[in-house]
N, C-alpha and C positions, 0 to 999 in steps of 0.2 A: 307611791301613789301621787299621781298628778290630775288636776281639775282646774278648769276656769272658774274664776271667782268674779265677782262684780267689776273689781278693780285691778285684774291681772291674773296671776296663776298661781296655785298652790302646789309646791312639790315637797313631797315627804312633810306635810303638816305646816309648812312656812310658807306664808303668801310672799309674793315679790311681785314689782311691776314687770309688765311683758315689754322690754325694750330690748331688742335684738338686733344684730346686723349681720349681712351676708359675708361669706367667705366660701369660694370653690376650691375644695382641696385639690383635685385634679388639676387646676389650673395655676396651682402655686407648688414650687419645687417642695419636695419632701423635706429638705435640709433646711428650709426658712419656714416652716409650719409653726414650729415653736414660737420664733421670733415675731411672726405676723400675729398669731393669737396673743402674745404678750402684749403687742401694740394695742391690739383691739381690747385687752382687759384693762389696759392703762387708762382708757377713755373712760372707765366705769362700767362696760359692758360685761353681764355675767352670763349672757345667752347669746350664742352665735347660731346662724342658720346656715344650711347648705342644700342645694340640690344633690341627687343621686342619679345621674344621667345613664340612662338604658343604653344608648348607643356608644357609650365609654365602655362601659362594664362588659356587655354582650356584643364583641367586636365582629363577630360572624355568629351565624345561628347555630347555637348549642354550645360556642367556645366563649369562656368568660375570663376575665383578668381583673383580679382584685389585689394586685399589688406583685404578682409572680412575674410579669413581663415589664410593667413599667410602675415603678415604686409610687409614683405620685397617686395611682389608683388604689392604693392600700386603705380602704375605708374603714376597716377594723382599726388598723393602727391610729388613724387620725382620731376616730372616737375615743380610743384608749387616752391618746394625748390629752383631748379635751377634758377626760375624766381626772387626770393626773393634775391639771391646771383648773379644776374645780369649775369648769365652763359646762352650763347646760347647752343642749343642741336641739334645734327644730330641724327635722329632717323632710325633704320634699323629693319623694321617689318618681314622682310623674304617673304616668308615662309621659305626658306632655310636660316639658319644663321650660321651652324657649330658651332662656339664658343666652340669647343672641346667638346659638348654635345653629348652624344650618340643619334643618331637620327637626328643631326643636326637641333634640334627645331623643327622637326616635331612630332606631338602627334604620340603615337604608333598605335592608331586606325586609323589613315590615312596611315601608314606604312604598316599595315598588311591587309589593304583592297586589295584583288585580284583585285578589278577593277581600282586600280590607280598604280599598280606596272609595272615596266618596265620588258620586257623580252629579254633573250638572243636568238641567233638564234636556239636553241632546245627548245623553248617555255617556259624555266623554269624561275624563280625570278632572276634578277640581284641585287646581294648584294655588298653593301659597307663593305669591310673587315676592319672595324674600330678597333682599338686597345682594346677599352673597351667591344665590341661586335658587329658582325656584323648586319646589318639590310638591309630591302629591299629599293631600289631605286626607287621613285615614277616617272612616266613616263610624260614627259613632254607634251605628246599628250592626257592623261587624261582629260576629260572634267569635270569629278568628283572631280578631284584635285582642278580646279579653282573654281567649285561652293562651295566647301567647304572652300578655301581660302578666297572667297569673304564674307561669312558668319562671319568668324573671323575677318576679317579687318573692316567689318560693325560694329561689336562689339567694336572695337576700335576707331571708327570714333568720337563718342562724346568727348572722352578723347583727342584725338588728336587735334580736332577743338577747344577745350579751350584754347590750348597753342599754336594757331597759329595766326599769325597777330597781329597788335597792341602792347601789352606788353608780348606778348606770347614768349616763348623761343625756339620754334622749328624753325630752319632756314634751313634745308635740310632733305629729306627723300630719303633712298635708296631702289630701286625696286631690289627684290629677292637679292641673294648674290651669287657670282662666277658661275653664270649660265653655267654650262659645262659638264652636267651628271655627276656631283659629281665625277669629274676628271677622270671619265672613258670615256676619250674623242677619244679614237681609234675607227675606224669606224665600226668594225666587232663585237664589244662586245654587243651594244644594239643599238635602242629599236626595238625588233620585236613584240610587243603587237599588237594586232588586232587594236586599236585605232592609234598607230603609222603607222602601215602599210597603214591604211586608210588615213593619213595624207600624206604619201609618194605619194601616188597615186593621190592625190588632188595636190601636189607639181608636179609632170610629166604633169597632165592635164594643169596647169597653163603654164607650160614651152612650152608644144609641141601643145596644143590645141585639136590635134586629135590623135587616136591611130595610124593611118596610118603614120602621120608625126614622131611619136615616132619609129614606126617600121622601117622606112627607116633609121633612125639615128643608131638604135640598129643593123641593119642587122637580123632582127629577124621578125616573123609575128605575131602580136597582133590584135585581133577583138575589144579589149577595155582595157582600163587601169586596170581593176579589175583582168585582168590576170597576170598582172606585179608582180613578187615577188623580194623583195630585194635581193641583193647578201650577202650571209653568210660568205663570205671570197673570197679573190682573187684566181681564177684559170688562169693558164697561157694561154694566147690567143694573138691573133694578134691585130695590131694597131688598126683595125676597131671596137674591142669589148670595148675599153677604155670607150666610151660614157657611157654606162651602168653602170660601175663603177664611173666613175667621178659624174654622176647624183646622186649617193648614198653618196659620200663625200659631194657634195654642199648640198643634203637634210639635213645632220647633220648640217649645218651651218644654214639652213632655219629653223630647228625645233628650234634650241636655239634662234634665233630671234624673232620667232613667240611666243615662251614662254615668252621671256623676253618682247615683247610687250603686252601681256595679261597681265603681272604683272604691267605694266605702266598703263594699262587701268583700272584695279582695284583699284590702287592708285588714279587714276584721280576722280573716282567717290568717294573718300573721301572728294573732294572739299576742298583740303589744297592749301592755297596760298603759297606754297613754291616750289623751284625746286627739281625735280628727277635726281636722278644719278645711276650710277651702276658700280660695281667693279668687273673686269676681274679677274680671279685667279692668273695666271702666263704667259697665253698664249698670243702670239700675231702671231698666226697661226691657221691654220683650226683646229677645227670648230669654233674659236672665232674672233671676228675683232671689235677693238674699233671703227674704222671709221664707221662701220654699225650699231653698237649698239648705235652712236650718230645720226643716220638717223631715228631711231624709234621715231614716233611722241609722244611729250611730254617727251623726256628723253634728258635733257640738257648737261650732261656730263658723259664721261665713263672713269675711270681710271683702273689702275693694281696694284696688291698688290704686296709686296716686302719683302721678310723675307732672308736676306743675310746671308751667314757665314762669320766669322771672314776674314777681308781683301779682301772680295769677290767683288771685283772692277768690274770683267767681266760683272757678271749678272747685277749689278746696271747701269753700263754704256749704256749696250745693252737696257734695260728696260726703264731707264729714257729718254734716247735718243729717243726711240721709242716713247714714250708718247710725248715729246716736238715736234717730227715730225708730230705726227698723232692726238693728241687729242685737242679738243677745249680748254680745261684746263688741262694741265699736273699735274696731281693728283694722289697721292697713297693713297688710301682709307683705306689701312691697312698697316703700314710700321711698321715691327717688333719693339717692346719695351718688352724686355722680351722674354720668351719663353714657347712652350706648353709643357705639361708633358712627354711625350714620344720623345722629340727631345734629340739628343746626344749632343748639345752644347749650351752655354749661353754666350752670347757677354758680354764683359765687358763695363763699361761706356764710355770708351775711344774708344772701337771699334765701339759702336753704334754712337758715336757722329761723327767718321771720315765717317761711311756711310751715315748720315745725311747730312753733309756737302758736301760730294763728290756727293749727288744726286743735292742739290741744284746748285751747280756748274755745273752739266750737264743739267739743265733745269727744275727741280722740281719748281712746283709753291704752290701747296696746299699738305697737308699730315695730316693723322689721325693717331697718334701713337697707336699701338694696342699691349699691354696695357698701360694705366698709373697706373691703380689700380689693384694690385694682388687679384686673387681668386683661386677657386678650378681649377685644372688643368692648372695652369700657374705661373709662378714665374719670378723674376728678373727685377721688377718693380719699379718704383720711390718711389710709395705709397704702403704701406702693406693694407690688406684688413680691418684693424681697424684703418687705419690713421696713422700709424708710418711712417718714411721715411727711404729710403735706402740712404743714404748721397752721394755716389758717383754718383749715377743715378739722384738724386734729383738735386744736384748741376750742374750736367751736362745739364740736361734740363732748369734748371734756366737761366745758362749763355748762352745757345744755343737760348732760345727765347729772351733773352735781346739784343743779337747780330742782331738777324735776323728782330726784331721789332724797336729797337732804331735807326739801320741804315736804315731802309725801305728797306731790301735787296729784299723784294718781287716785288718792283717797277723797280729793274734793269733786263735787259734781254740780253740774248745770240743773237748773229746774225750769225749763222754758213753760211757757203758759199756753203757747200755740204750736198745735201741729199741723202742717200742710200736707193734705193727703193727695198726691198726683192722682190722675187718671190714667191707669194702666191700661184700661180699653180704647183710650184715645190713640195710645202708642200702637197698639194693634191695629187700629183702623188706618191709620198713616202708614204703617208698614204694609199692609193689605194693598192700598192704592199704590203704592211705590212700584215704578216701573222701570227704576234705575238699575236693578239689582245685576243685571248681566253686563254691566260696563265695570270692567277690572279696576279703572280708576277712580271709581265713586264706592267702594266696597270695604271700606274701613281696613285697610291693609298698610297703612303706614309707609306707602310708596309714593315716590315721586312721579308726577306726571300731570296732565292737564286737569285743571279744577274746572269740572263741567257744573255749570250752575244748577242748583237742585230745583230752581223754579222752572226748569224745562221739562221736569217729570212729574208735575201736578197733573191731575185728571183735567181732560178737556172740558168735561161738563160739570157743572156743580152737582155735587151728591143731594140725595134727599134728605139727609140730616146734617147735623153741625160737625164741621172737620176744622180742626184747629190748623191754622195757616202759617204757623212756624215752618221753616224750610228743613226740618228733620223730625224725626217722629219721637225724639226723647226730649224736646222742649215743648212748652205749653204757655201761650201768649197770657191766658188769665193767672196762672200760676206765677209767671215772671212778674206781671203785673203788681199781683198782690203781695208777693213777697218784696218787691221795692217799696210798697207802702208801708209795710212792718218794717223794713230797715228804716225808712224816713222817720219813723217813730220810735227807732230804736228799741223796737219790741222783739225780744229773743223768739226764734221758731226752730222746730225740727221738721225734717220732711220723712213722709213714709208713703204708702199706697194702700189699696184696699185690702192687700193679703196680710197687712197688719192684724193680728189679733186683737179683738174688741177689749180685753182687758188692758192692753198697752195705751189705749187711748184715754182711759180713765184719771191719768195724773195730770191731763191738759185742760185747760178751762174753755179752750176754744179748738174745734177742729174746722178747718178750712178745707173743703172737699171739691176739688175740681169734678165736673162732671159735663158729660154729652149726654146724646138721647140714649146711650146704652149703659145701664148701670146693673149689676145682678141684685136680685131681691135681698141677698143676705146683707149687703153693704148697705141698702136702702133702709132696711130695718135697723141695722145697727145706728146709722146716722139718727133715725128718728127717735130711737131709745136714747140715745146720748143728748139730744136736743131736749128731751123730756126730764133731764136730771137737774136737781138745782144747782144755780150758778153756772151751768153750760150753755154755751153758745155754738151753733153750725153756722158757718158762712158757706154758701152753696152757689155754683155758678161755672161756666157761663149759661148752662142750658139745664132746664128741668128735666130729667131722666124720663123717658117713656117706655123703655124697652128692657127686658132682661139680656143675658149674654145668647139666649136661643131666639132673640128678637120676638119673644111674646110680650104682651102687653104687662108693663110693670109700673105703676103710676104712685106708690107708696109716699113718695117725697111730695110729689104735685099736690096732694090733698093737703098735706102739711103747710106747704107755701100758701096755699089760697087761705089757709087760715089766718096769716099774717104773722107778725113779729111775736104774738103771744104764744105761737107754737115752738119758739125758741130756734127758728131758722130765719136766717138773714138771707134772702136771694139777691145776688148782685150780677147782673149781665156783664158789667165792667167792675174792676175795683173801686174805681171813683165813686160807684153808686152807695156804696158802704156809709151809712150816715154818721154824723158827728157824735150822735149820742154813745155809739160803739167805741168811739176813739176815746171820747172824754173818760169813759169808764176805765180803759186800760191805763190813760195818763195818771188817773188818781191814784192807782194803786202801783204805779212804778216806782222802784227803788232808786234808779239813776237816770238822768237823761241829759242830752247834749243836743246842740242845736246844728252841729258840724256833721254833714252827710259823710264826710270821709273820715270820721271817728267812729270807730266802733266799740260797743261795751259788752262786758259779760261779767256775770257774778256766779261763782263757784263757792259751794259751802260743804263743810264736812261737819258731822253730827258731834257735838260735844266739843268743838275745837275752840271756840270761844272767840273766833274771828272768821272772817270769809276772805275771799280773794276778789279784787276787782281787776278784771283784763281790760286794758285800754290799747286798741290798735289803731295805728295811723296808717289807712291805706293809701296816702298819697306818697309822692315822691319827696315832698318838702317837710320841712320841720314846721310843727304846728303848735299853736297854744290853744287849748280848748278849755272851754268852762264846763264843768259836769255838775249838775244838779244833784243834791242829795240831803237826805234829813240830816239835823244838828246832833252833835253828842257822839261824833266819829273820830277816831284817830288811824290815820293814815301812815303807811310807812312803805318804801320802795324795796320791793322783794326782787325784781327784775327790772333792769332799766334798758337803755337811757332814758330817764324821765326825770323832770323837777315839778314838785307838787308844791303850791301854795294853798293855804287855807283862805275861804273866801265866805262871805254871808250867803248862807243858802247852798254852799257847795265849795268846789274846789278847782283851782286852775292848774292844768297839767301841760307842760310844755314837753313835747315827745317827738323825736326824729323821725323822719320818712322811713316808710316800710319797717316800721317796729312795733313790736308788742311789749308792752309794760304790765307787771304784774304788781299790785298794791295789797299789802296786807291790811284789812281794815277791822279795826275793833269797835265794838258798838256799845252804846250807853255808857260812854265815858265823860 
């Protein structure tokens, strides 16, 4: 019996932290498996992860190799060895696996099948321009794709079943991989195949019920849903035309959720007694949603992958805090360890350690380090393909695992008082207006090419409603400004969006909700209800919503804002308009403070422990001496350095190296 817990996973009644790392068995010589796994285990890992690539095992349609032709493909033997070595295993059978493989793990005969290929607006095949060679992208609407996938998965079934339950090693299984149209996630690139158009019309029928209802909303005349053609790009029009485009944007989300749901169903038919999870690539915006992924029946958790650049705290802070505020289990299924072959940077062991600890500081609970064992098209790992060690990385991971496990850091939790709700609808509007989608160099494909300025693709005319002017549709100027203000105050916050269940709002004291002209009635009602609770505050901005998603009038919040601050809602067109009374109230109840903007603080607590953890992160590249204010009667000891602590009146002085996270154990009332 395996299940996710609040702090990790429980296997056969024993809870353990979810710290794992990747090895690709088919890319390591069979004779080296045991040695490589021993080295991984020597760092303190009890769980490993592996893909199971379709293209490796079904080399021709209907012809399989699980070790009969090439011994490295003996999946059953690899899993048996893991059991002998008391290692649990996370399996990721795809069908999409990426893994820096040409074709991303799909067999060539699948990719070259015209019935399976996604199409662009002109009816030609959509390609993924991969560095080792472009390949056709499969359509998420293709029934044939799911039929062929199920045949392959049923071939895996007896092998996987042998290693589940009892003394079996498999503890988790992943459904698909980074389901986001192969990173071609802008709305007008794909998919215009016949099967995708049929699914689009099915979506419209589910939404409107009748063609007459859709016609009324679109201000057009349709006798049936079959007459509806999807938009191939945005054309300037008045406000009333937006529903047609918004439906296409939401259909892209619907299609991804449906595809992931189909994959979960296929895995469920394998009858494996282990939880199913998914990894989002990098998006927390349309067309991907962690919260809605976790609503798919049978999917227990959804995480987001992370591959930071050196010192890249902005991405990590935003992504991990979004997971902490949104996911059932804040989990990074792929956290970069080493780097892929055509990336321009390789992090040092010290840079990697900083990123890992900074993520734990911001709420990370579970992690799979991708990769622990080197292989073709990947380098910079703690263990080489033949089992030798790269000492700086190996020692870093050994120390890291010892710290996290010996002190049971995974049982300590943040309790931020502020939740920032991003405006998911604003991302939709910005995606709707994008006219850059047909340009292959501007389509999230990680390829080298000319950097065409995004400013060239903004609407020529000012729209009739508020449109954030950040030059992508996942950033929001109001959110960035407010987050910066909270950072200046050393006030910890989480991120989410309107798809977070209302019950998840209640532990927070402040909800800061980004808003445009469009906000659905349910979200407006939830914000109004939250503002009416004792001790709760809603910050709203930069625009008071006027419409719901169908563009019908909806002004629930407008009436409350007109009542003034007594309503519990603070409206701020700009973050700087938030009054001093609000900030003073936060400061009076703050546990720790620091004037230095390059020092970040976080407090983690464990009920009944008698002490808490104070994280101090130096985000600069220089050593700093920071004065941290706190209440008297506390005893500090360094759990994780390098840091020197000196007690002062009203606080402590901490000397901390650049790009370092220090962890202090703090006893209270001493």
